[in-house]
C-alpha positions as CSV (number, residue, x, y, z in Angstrom):
1,M,-11.5,67.1,21.2
2,N,-8.9,68.3,18.7
3,K,-8.5,67.8,15.0
4,A,-6.1,64.8,15.4
5,F,-8.8,62.9,17.3
6,T,-11.4,63.6,14.7
7,E,-9.0,62.5,11.9
8,R,-8.0,59.3,13.7
9,T,-11.4,58.2,14.8
10,G,-13.6,59.5,12.1
11,Y,-16.1,61.0,14.6
12,S,-17.0,64.7,14.6
13,L,-17.5,66.8,17.8
14,D,-21.3,66.7,17.3
15,E,-21.3,62.9,17.1
16,I,-19.2,62.3,20.2
17,K,-20.5,65.2,22.4
18,G,-22.4,64.1,25.4
19,T,-21.3,60.4,25.1
20,K,-18.8,58.3,26.9
21,P,-15.8,57.8,24.6
22,G,-15.6,54.1,25.5
23,D,-19.2,53.5,24.3
24,I,-18.4,54.4,20.7
25,L,-14.6,53.7,20.5
26,Q,-14.5,50.2,22.1
27,G,-15.3,47.0,20.1
28,H,-15.7,43.3,20.5
29,E,-12.0,42.7,20.7
30,T,-11.3,45.4,23.2
31,D,-10.0,43.7,26.4
32,P,-12.9,43.9,29.0
33,N,-10.3,43.7,31.8
34,T,-8.6,46.8,30.5
35,V,-12.0,48.6,30.3
36,Q,-12.8,47.6,33.9
37,K,-9.3,48.8,34.9
38,V,-10.0,52.3,33.3
39,S,-13.3,52.5,35.1
40,L,-11.7,51.8,38.5
41,L,-8.8,54.2,37.9
42,L,-11.3,57.0,36.9
43,K,-13.1,56.5,40.2
44,K,-9.9,57.1,42.1
45,K,-9.6,60.5,40.5
46,K,-5.9,60.2,40.0
47,P,-3.8,60.5,36.8
48,F,-3.0,57.2,35.1
49,S,-1.8,55.7,31.8
50,V,-3.3,52.8,29.9
51,T,-2.9,51.0,26.5
52,I,-6.2,49.9,24.9
53,L,-7.6,48.7,21.6
54,N,-10.1,51.1,20.0
55,Y,-12.2,51.2,16.8
56,T,-12.7,54.0,14.3
57,K,-16.1,55.0,13.0
58,A,-15.3,52.8,9.9
59,G,-14.6,49.8,12.1
60,E,-10.8,49.9,11.8
61,K,-8.9,48.7,14.8
62,Y,-6.1,50.8,16.3
63,W,-4.1,50.9,19.5
64,I,-3.6,54.0,21.7
65,K,-1.7,54.9,24.8
66,M,-3.8,57.2,26.9
67,D,-2.5,59.5,29.6
68,I,-5.6,60.6,31.6
69,A,-5.7,63.2,34.4
70,P,-8.6,64.6,36.4
71,V,-9.4,68.3,36.3
72,F,-10.7,70.0,39.4
73,D,-12.3,73.4,39.9
74,G,-11.1,76.0,42.5
75,K,-13.1,74.2,45.2
76,G,-11.4,70.9,44.6
77,K,-14.4,69.4,42.9
78,L,-13.9,67.2,39.9
79,K,-14.8,69.1,36.8
80,N,-13.8,66.7,34.0
81,Y,-10.9,64.5,32.7
82,F,-8.2,65.6,30.3
83,S,-6.8,62.8,28.0
84,I,-3.8,62.8,25.7
85,Q,-3.9,59.9,23.3
86,E,-1.0,58.6,21.3
87,D,-1.6,56.2,18.3
88,I,0.8,53.4,18.9
89,T,-0.6,51.0,16.4
90,Q,2.5,51.1,14.1
91,K,4.9,50.9,17.1
92,R,3.0,47.9,18.4
93,R,3.0,46.2,15.0
94,L,6.8,46.8,14.6
95,K,7.4,45.5,18.1
96,N,5.4,42.4,17.5
97,E,7.1,41.8,14.1
98,L,10.6,42.2,15.7
99,K,9.5,39.8,18.5
100,D,8.2,37.3,15.9
101,I,11.4,37.6,13.8
102,K,13.6,36.9,16.9
103,K,11.4,34.0,17.9
104,F,11.5,32.7,14.3
105,Y,15.3,33.0,14.2
106,D,15.7,31.2,17.5
107,L,13.3,28.4,16.5
108,A,15.0,28.1,13.1
109,V,18.4,27.7,14.6
110,E,17.2,25.3,17.2
111,G,14.8,23.5,14.9
112,A,17.5,23.1,12.2
113,E,19.9,21.8,15.0
114,V,22.6,24.2,14.0
115,G,25.5,24.7,16.4
116,L,26.9,28.2,16.4
117,W,30.4,29.1,17.5
118,E,32.7,32.2,17.6
119,L,36.5,32.4,18.1
120,N,38.5,35.5,19.0
121,L,41.8,34.8,17.1
122,D,43.7,37.1,19.5
123,S,42.5,36.0,22.9
124,N,41.2,32.5,21.9
125,E,37.9,33.4,23.7
126,T,35.1,31.3,22.4
127,F,31.3,31.3,22.3
128,F,29.1,28.2,21.7
129,N,25.3,28.1,21.6
130,P,23.4,25.2,23.4
131,V,22.8,23.3,20.2
132,Y,26.6,23.1,19.6
133,Y,27.3,21.0,22.7
134,Q,23.9,19.3,22.9
135,M,24.4,17.6,19.5
136,L,27.5,16.0,21.1
137,G,25.5,14.8,24.1
138,Y,26.8,17.4,26.6
139,E,25.1,19.9,28.8
140,K,26.6,23.3,29.6
141,K,27.3,22.3,33.2
142,D,29.3,19.2,32.1
143,V,32.5,20.9,30.9
144,T,34.0,24.3,30.1
145,F,33.7,24.7,26.4
146,S,36.8,26.3,25.0
147,K,39.2,26.0,22.1
148,D,41.3,23.5,24.1
149,F,38.2,21.3,24.8
150,H,37.2,21.5,21.1
151,N,40.7,20.3,20.1
152,E,40.4,17.5,22.6
153,I,37.2,16.0,21.2
154,I,37.9,16.4,17.5
155,H,39.3,13.4,15.7
156,P,43.1,13.6,15.1
157,I,42.8,13.5,11.3
158,S,40.0,16.1,11.4
159,H,42.2,18.2,13.8
160,E,44.9,18.4,11.2
161,L,42.5,19.5,8.5
162,I,41.1,22.3,10.7
163,E,44.6,23.5,11.7
164,D,45.5,23.7,8.0
165,H,42.4,25.8,7.3
166,M,43.1,28.1,10.3
167,Q,46.7,28.7,9.2
168,K,45.4,29.7,5.7
169,I,43.0,32.2,7.3
170,I,45.7,33.7,9.5
171,N,48.0,34.0,6.5
172,G,45.3,35.7,4.6
173,D,45.1,33.0,1.9
174,T,41.4,32.6,2.5
175,N,38.6,34.1,4.7
176,S,36.5,31.0,5.0
177,F,36.4,27.2,4.9
178,E,34.1,24.2,4.9
179,E,35.1,20.8,6.1
180,I,33.5,17.5,7.2
181,I,35.0,16.5,10.4
182,K,34.6,13.8,13.1
183,M,33.9,14.8,16.7
184,R,33.7,12.6,19.8
185,T,30.5,12.7,21.8
186,K,30.1,12.4,25.6
187,C,29.5,8.6,25.3
188,G,32.6,8.1,23.2
189,E,31.3,7.6,19.7
190,Y,32.2,9.8,16.8
191,R,29.7,11.9,14.8
192,W,30.2,13.4,11.4
193,I,30.0,17.2,11.6
194,L,29.8,19.7,8.7
195,D,32.0,22.6,9.9
196,R,31.6,26.0,8.1
197,A,33.6,29.1,9.2
198,K,34.1,32.7,8.0
199,V,36.1,35.7,9.2
200,V,33.4,38.2,10.4
201,E,35.7,40.9,11.9
202,Y,39.1,42.4,11.1
203,Q,41.4,44.6,13.1
204,N,44.2,46.5,11.4
205,G,43.5,44.5,8.3
206,N,44.1,41.2,10.1
207,P,41.5,38.5,10.9
208,Y,40.2,39.1,14.3
209,K,37.0,37.1,14.9
210,L,35.9,33.9,13.2
211,A,32.2,32.7,13.3
212,G,31.0,29.3,12.2
213,T,28.3,26.6,12.3
214,H,28.2,22.9,13.1
215,I,25.6,20.6,11.6
216,D,25.4,16.9,12.5
217,I,25.4,15.1,9.2
218,T,26.1,11.6,10.6
219,D,22.8,10.2,9.2
220,Q,23.5,11.7,5.8
221,V,27.0,10.3,5.7
222,E,25.9,6.9,6.8
223,A,23.0,7.0,4.3
224,Q,25.5,7.9,1.6
225,K,27.7,5.0,2.6
226,K,24.8,2.6,2.6
227,S,23.7,4.0,-0.8
228,A,27.1,3.5,-2.2
229,D,27.2,0.0,-0.8
230,L,23.7,-0.7,-2.2
231,N,24.7,0.6,-5.6
232,K,27.7,-1.6,-5.6
233,R,25.6,-4.6,-4.7
234,L,23.0,-3.6,-7.3
235,D,25.7,-3.4,-10.0
236,L,26.9,-6.9,-9.0
237,L,23.3,-8.2,-9.0
238,I,22.6,-6.6,-12.4
239,E,25.8,-8.1,-13.8
240,A,25.1,-11.6,-12.5
241,S,21.4,-11.5,-13.3
242,P,19.9,-14.2,-15.6
243,V,17.9,-11.4,-17.2
244,G,19.3,-9.1,-19.7
245,I,19.3,-5.5,-18.3
246,F,20.0,-2.2,-19.9
247,Q,18.8,1.4,-19.9
248,T,17.9,3.7,-22.8
249,D,17.7,7.5,-22.8
250,A,14.8,9.6,-24.1
251,Q,16.1,9.1,-27.7
252,G,16.1,5.4,-27.3
253,M,19.9,5.2,-27.1
254,I,21.5,2.6,-24.9
255,V,23.3,4.4,-22.1
256,E,23.9,2.2,-19.1
257,S,23.7,-1.3,-17.4
258,W,24.3,-3.5,-20.5
259,N,25.0,-6.6,-18.5
260,K,26.6,-10.0,-19.4
261,E,23.2,-11.6,-20.1
262,A,22.3,-8.8,-22.5
263,E,25.7,-9.4,-24.3
264,R,24.8,-13.1,-24.6
265,I,21.3,-12.5,-25.9
266,F,22.0,-9.9,-28.5
267,G,25.6,-10.9,-29.3
268,Y,27.0,-7.4,-28.8
269,S,29.5,-6.3,-26.1
270,K,28.9,-3.4,-23.8
271,K,31.3,-1.3,-25.8
272,E,29.4,-2.1,-29.0
273,A,26.0,-1.5,-27.6
274,L,26.5,1.8,-25.7
275,K,25.4,4.9,-27.6
276,K,23.5,2.9,-30.1
277,G,19.7,2.6,-30.5
278,F,18.1,-0.6,-29.3
279,Y,16.4,-0.9,-32.7
280,D,19.8,-0.7,-34.4
281,L,20.9,-3.9,-32.8
282,V,18.0,-6.1,-33.7
283,N,16.3,-7.2,-36.9
284,V,12.6,-7.4,-36.2
285,S,9.2,-7.7,-38.0
286,K,6.8,-4.8,-38.5
287,R,4.8,-6.0,-35.5
288,D,7.8,-6.2,-33.2
289,L,9.1,-2.9,-34.5
290,I,5.9,-1.4,-32.9
291,L,7.1,-2.8,-29.5
292,I,10.6,-1.3,-30.1
293,N,9.0,2.1,-30.7
294,K,7.0,1.7,-27.5
295,I,10.2,1.2,-25.6
296,K,11.7,4.3,-27.2
297,S,8.6,6.4,-26.3
298,G,8.6,5.3,-22.7
299,K,5.6,3.1,-22.7
300,I,5.3,0.5,-20.0
301,L,5.6,-3.1,-21.3
302,Q,4.9,-6.1,-19.1
303,Q,6.3,-9.4,-20.4
304,E,5.7,-8.7,-24.0
305,S,7.0,-11.3,-26.5
306,I,9.2,-10.2,-29.3
307,S,11.1,-12.1,-32.0
308,I,14.6,-10.8,-33.0
309,L,17.7,-11.7,-35.0
310,D,20.8,-11.3,-32.9
311,K,24.3,-10.2,-34.2
312,N,24.9,-13.7,-35.6
313,N,21.4,-13.8,-37.3
314,N,20.1,-16.4,-34.8
315,Q,16.4,-16.0,-34.2
316,R,15.5,-15.5,-30.6
317,M,12.2,-15.2,-28.8
318,L,12.4,-12.7,-26.0
319,E,10.1,-11.5,-23.2
320,V,10.5,-7.7,-22.6
321,S,9.4,-5.6,-19.7
322,T,10.1,-1.9,-19.3
323,G,10.0,0.8,-16.6
324,P,10.1,4.4,-17.8
325,I,11.7,7.0,-15.5
326,F,10.4,10.6,-15.7
327,D,11.6,13.9,-14.2
328,Q,9.4,16.2,-12.1
329,Q,8.0,17.7,-15.3
330,K,6.9,14.2,-16.3
331,K,9.4,14.2,-19.2
332,L,11.0,10.9,-20.1
333,Q,14.6,10.6,-18.8
334,R,15.5,6.9,-18.9
335,T,13.8,3.6,-19.6
336,L,14.9,0.4,-17.7
337,V,14.6,-2.6,-20.0
338,L,14.5,-6.2,-18.8
339,V,14.9,-8.9,-21.4
340,T,14.4,-12.7,-20.8
341,D,15.5,-15.2,-23.4
342,I,12.6,-17.6,-23.8
343,T,13.7,-19.2,-27.0
344,D,14.0,-22.7,-25.5
345,L,10.8,-22.2,-23.5
346,H,9.0,-21.0,-26.6
347,E,10.1,-24.1,-28.6
348,Q,9.0,-26.4,-25.7
349,H,5.7,-24.5,-25.5
350,Q,5.0,-25.1,-29.2
351,L,5.7,-28.8,-28.8
352,L,3.5,-29.0,-25.6
353,K,0.8,-27.1,-27.4
354,K,0.8,-29.5,-30.3
355,S,0.8,-32.5,-27.8
356,N,-1.9,-30.9,-25.7
357,E,-4.2,-30.4,-28.7
358,E,-3.8,-34.1,-29.6
359,K,-4.6,-35.1,-26.0
360,T,-7.6,-32.8,-25.8
361,I,-9.1,-34.4,-28.9
362,L,-8.4,-37.9,-27.4
363,L,-10.0,-36.9,-24.0
364,Q,-13.0,-35.5,-25.7
365,E,-13.4,-38.8,-27.7
366,I,-13.0,-40.8,-24.4
367,H,-15.7,-38.8,-22.6
368,H,-18.0,-39.1,-25.6
369,R,-17.6,-42.8,-25.8
370,V,-17.9,-43.3,-22.0
371,K,-21.1,-41.3,-22.1
372,N,-22.5,-43.2,-25.0
373,N,-21.7,-46.6,-23.4
374,L,-23.3,-45.6,-20.2
375,A,-26.4,-44.4,-22.1
376,I,-26.6,-47.8,-23.8
377,I,-26.4,-49.6,-20.4
378,S,-29.0,-47.3,-19.0
379,G,-31.2,-47.9,-22.0
380,L,-31.0,-51.7,-21.7
381,L,-31.9,-51.4,-18.0
382,E,-34.9,-49.3,-18.9
383,L,-36.0,-51.8,-21.5
384,Q,-36.1,-54.5,-18.8
385,L,-38.3,-52.2,-16.7
386,M,-40.6,-51.7,-19.6
387,N,-40.9,-55.5,-20.1
388,G,-42.3,-55.7,-16.6
389,E,-39.2,-56.5,-14.7
390,E,-39.9,-53.8,-12.1
391,N,-37.1,-53.7,-9.5
392,S,-36.2,-50.9,-7.2
393,T,-32.5,-51.9,-7.3
394,L,-32.6,-51.9,-11.1
395,R,-34.1,-48.4,-11.1
396,K,-31.6,-47.1,-8.6
397,S,-28.8,-48.4,-10.8
398,I,-30.2,-46.4,-13.7
399,Y,-30.1,-43.2,-11.6
400,R,-26.5,-44.0,-10.6
401,I,-25.5,-44.6,-14.2
402,K,-27.2,-41.4,-15.3
403,A,-25.4,-39.4,-12.6
404,I,-22.0,-40.6,-13.9
405,A,-23.0,-40.2,-17.6
406,D,-24.1,-36.6,-17.0
407,V,-20.6,-35.8,-15.6
408,H,-19.0,-37.1,-18.8
409,E,-21.6,-35.3,-20.9
410,Q,-20.7,-31.9,-19.3
411,L,-16.9,-32.6,-19.6
412,Y,-17.3,-33.5,-23.3
413,N,-19.1,-30.1,-23.9
414,S,-16.7,-28.0,-21.9
415,E,-13.3,-26.5,-22.6
416,N,-11.9,-27.9,-19.3
417,L,-11.8,-31.7,-19.7
418,S,-11.1,-32.4,-16.0
419,E,-13.6,-30.2,-14.0
420,I,-17.3,-29.8,-14.0
421,K,-19.3,-26.7,-13.2
422,L,-21.1,-27.6,-10.0
423,L,-24.2,-25.4,-10.1
424,D,-25.2,-26.4,-13.7
425,Y,-24.5,-30.1,-13.0
426,Y,-26.5,-30.3,-9.8
427,Q,-29.5,-28.4,-11.2
428,N,-29.7,-30.8,-14.1
429,L,-29.2,-33.8,-11.7
430,L,-32.0,-32.7,-9.3
431,D,-34.4,-31.9,-12.1
432,S,-33.8,-35.3,-13.6
433,L,-34.3,-37.2,-10.3
434,T,-37.5,-35.2,-9.5
435,A,-39.0,-36.0,-13.0
436,N,-38.0,-39.7,-12.9
437,L,-39.3,-40.4,-9.4
438,G,-42.5,-38.6,-10.1
439,T,-44.0,-38.4,-6.6
440,G,-46.1,-35.4,-7.4
441,K,-44.7,-33.5,-4.4
442,S,-43.7,-29.8,-4.6
443,L,-40.0,-29.8,-3.7
444,T,-37.7,-26.8,-3.2
445,Y,-34.0,-27.3,-3.8
446,N,-31.7,-24.8,-2.0
447,L,-28.2,-25.0,-3.5
448,N,-25.3,-23.1,-1.9
449,F,-22.0,-23.4,-3.7
450,D,-19.1,-21.0,-3.2
451,I,-16.8,-23.0,-5.5
452,E,-17.6,-23.0,-9.2
453,F,-15.7,-26.1,-10.4
454,L,-14.8,-29.5,-9.0
455,N,-12.4,-32.1,-10.4
456,I,-14.0,-35.1,-12.0
457,N,-12.3,-37.5,-9.5
458,Q,-14.3,-36.0,-6.7
459,A,-17.3,-34.8,-8.7
460,I,-18.4,-38.3,-9.5
461,P,-18.4,-39.7,-5.9
462,L,-20.3,-36.6,-4.7
463,A,-22.8,-36.9,-7.6
464,L,-23.5,-40.6,-6.6
465,L,-23.7,-39.6,-2.9
466,T,-26.2,-36.8,-3.7
467,T,-28.2,-39.2,-5.9
468,E,-28.6,-41.7,-3.1
469,L,-29.5,-39.0,-0.5
470,V,-32.0,-37.2,-2.8
471,T,-33.7,-40.5,-3.9
472,N,-34.0,-41.5,-0.2
473,S,-35.5,-38.1,0.8
474,I,-38.0,-38.0,-2.1
475,K,-39.2,-41.5,-1.4
476,Y,-39.3,-41.6,2.4
477,A,-38.6,-38.3,4.0
478,F,-41.8,-36.3,3.4
479,G,-44.5,-39.0,3.9
480,S,-48.0,-37.7,3.1
481,T,-47.0,-34.1,3.0
482,K,-47.3,-32.3,-0.3
483,S,-44.1,-30.2,-0.1
484,G,-40.6,-30.2,1.3
485,A,-37.2,-28.7,0.9
486,I,-33.8,-30.2,0.2
487,N,-30.7,-28.2,1.0
488,L,-27.2,-28.8,-0.4
489,E,-24.0,-26.9,0.4
490,I,-20.5,-27.3,-1.0
491,S,-18.1,-24.7,0.1
492,R,-14.5,-24.1,1.1
493,T,-13.4,-23.7,4.8
494,T,-10.9,-21.2,6.1
495,K,-8.4,-24.2,6.4
496,G,-8.7,-24.9,2.7
497,L,-10.9,-28.0,3.0
498,L,-14.1,-28.7,1.1
499,Y,-17.3,-28.8,3.2
500,F,-20.3,-30.9,2.2
501,K,-23.7,-30.6,3.9
502,Y,-27.0,-32.2,2.9
503,S,-30.3,-31.8,4.7
504,D,-34.0,-32.2,4.2
505,T,-37.1,-31.0,6.0
506,G,-38.6,-34.5,6.3
507,V,-39.1,-36.9,9.2
508,G,-35.5,-38.0,9.4
509,F,-34.1,-41.4,10.2
510,N,-31.4,-43.1,12.3
511,F,-28.4,-43.3,9.9
512,E,-26.5,-45.7,12.1
513,D,-29.4,-48.1,12.5
514,K,-29.9,-48.2,8.8
515,L,-26.2,-48.9,8.4
516,D,-26.3,-51.8,10.8
517,S,-29.4,-53.2,9.1
518,G,-27.4,-53.7,5.9
519,S,-29.4,-51.2,3.7
520,F,-27.5,-51.0,0.4
521,G,-28.2,-47.3,-0.1
522,V,-26.8,-46.4,3.3
523,I,-23.8,-48.8,2.8
524,L,-23.1,-47.1,-0.5
525,I,-23.3,-43.6,1.1
526,M,-20.9,-44.8,3.9
527,T,-18.5,-46.3,1.3
528,I,-18.3,-43.0,-0.6
529,I,-17.9,-41.0,2.6
530,N,-15.0,-43.3,3.8
531,Q,-13.2,-42.7,0.5
532,L,-13.4,-38.9,1.1
533,T,-13.0,-38.5,4.9
534,D,-12.7,-40.2,8.2
535,D,-15.0,-37.8,10.0
536,Y,-18.7,-37.1,9.3
537,K,-21.9,-36.2,11.2
538,A,-25.3,-37.7,10.5
539,Y,-28.1,-36.4,12.7
540,N,-31.8,-35.3,12.8
541,N,-32.5,-31.6,13.2
542,G,-35.7,-30.6,11.5
543,G,-35.1,-33.4,9.1
544,F,-32.1,-35.6,8.2
545,N,-28.7,-33.9,8.1
546,L,-25.3,-35.2,6.8
547,E,-22.1,-33.1,6.8
548,F,-18.4,-33.7,6.5
549,T,-15.2,-32.0,5.3
550,F,-12.6,-33.5,2.9
551,Q,-9.4,-32.6,1.3
552,E,-9.6,-31.4,-2.3
553,N,-7.5,-33.7,-4.6
554,D,-6.6,-33.7,-8.3
555,R,-6.8,-37.5,-8.2
556,G,-9.6,-39.2,-6.3
557,A,-10.6,-42.7,-5.4
558,H,-13.8,-43.0,-7.2
559,S,-12.4,-45.4,-9.7
560,N,-11.8,-47.9,-6.9
561,L,-15.5,-48.0,-5.9
562,N,-17.9,-50.5,-7.4
563,Y,-20.9,-48.0,-7.3
564,L,-23.1,-50.1,-9.5
565,H,-22.6,-53.3,-7.5
566,N,-26.0,-55.0,-6.8
């Protein structure tokens, strides 16, 4: 063991003496097949060479090339082995790096789809790489690629351009060129090619060899054409838009797209408006000046109302929306401003607002008076009952009147004069019915509503229907039992219809038989159902069940029903 071995491995003679070198020099990444190969070759007692990965004492990996030869004594008996080791770590690294560079270059050229070509200007000999002809749909076996074939598939106009460049190179006027040309593919279509070339070798001061690249830019050229066409259409749309459109720069100056509608709204021509600040063109209040400053600072506005004076001092009400455009550093570059003239709409809105306020007061008064009149009728009927004129029909009429009166009461107290809040209304209705009927039973009401509001035109019929059903359940469904449950569901189906389901946990009854017998309550239920739908289901399943779907309408037919008849 010499000094070089000690310096490379870090082991001293004392540390390695009496050991097998492999036991201390080989590590977990050493190829076991190589180790086995060394072992077999040693047994053959013949010289051999091998490359193997070893480890220094400090754990550093290094590659060595070992030349090993057996040493025999005078009697031909194996005495030991002599090994010469060359550290090839650096060579191996450089070799791998060169290999990686070549692989990277080949992949880069192929991946970038760059066609390479060379032309000997004296002999006209050519070289083309596979990408060159593959981008045109050819295989190497298809044709003989030469200068003549190149001239055959290039578009005539492009051929003239290339010939002109070639003549300038030969004359020494230039040593390179770049041109976009059209070349015919195998299937007959033309592709746009970016052709770059440069003189790479001279002889006797004259251009001798020309090298170049071909890149298929058809997609880019077509995209540019589409983009140009789109921009042209966009300009036409902007100009014909019923919305005023313009752009301001980071300083708030108008720089682009001042269309015809903007001219009409503000009274300034495009020539007058460009290079002026938007705030210079309009006379606005302090509040609206804040909005103008927001536009200048690149804030996003969405249909903000602003009042201005145009060039002729006419007051206009505008609706402004903006879209700021920032660069990669998030610095404001442009702001797109959309302006809609809502002057006429604003004036109409003010008139409608005034009219609506008057109608709201009128509707509130109507609901108030209807509620009061129904309360008077209900009170008179209750007086008759107090005077001993007990009559179940009379009492049912009171419940029906109260159901309608409660609807008008809720409408009178709400902001929306045409819809009632279902959950609140039905909770009050059921509490009232339970208290008035006074059966002493413990009843549970399960309400399942996935719609919050219902128009009055359908709320009243459903209220009367529920009153009849609940009254019937409380009086007859539960018999001598002390408790029961009533379930009510009003929801919306996937088809947009309204779904109504009523059920109780009582003894049930035959709905059709009751209808045939002329029961007024059942006839009233049927009359209401017929006004809402043609299809219903009435059946017994753990109690009485009634369900149907109906179309939600703003205007209903409840006014055509004589609910209080008899």
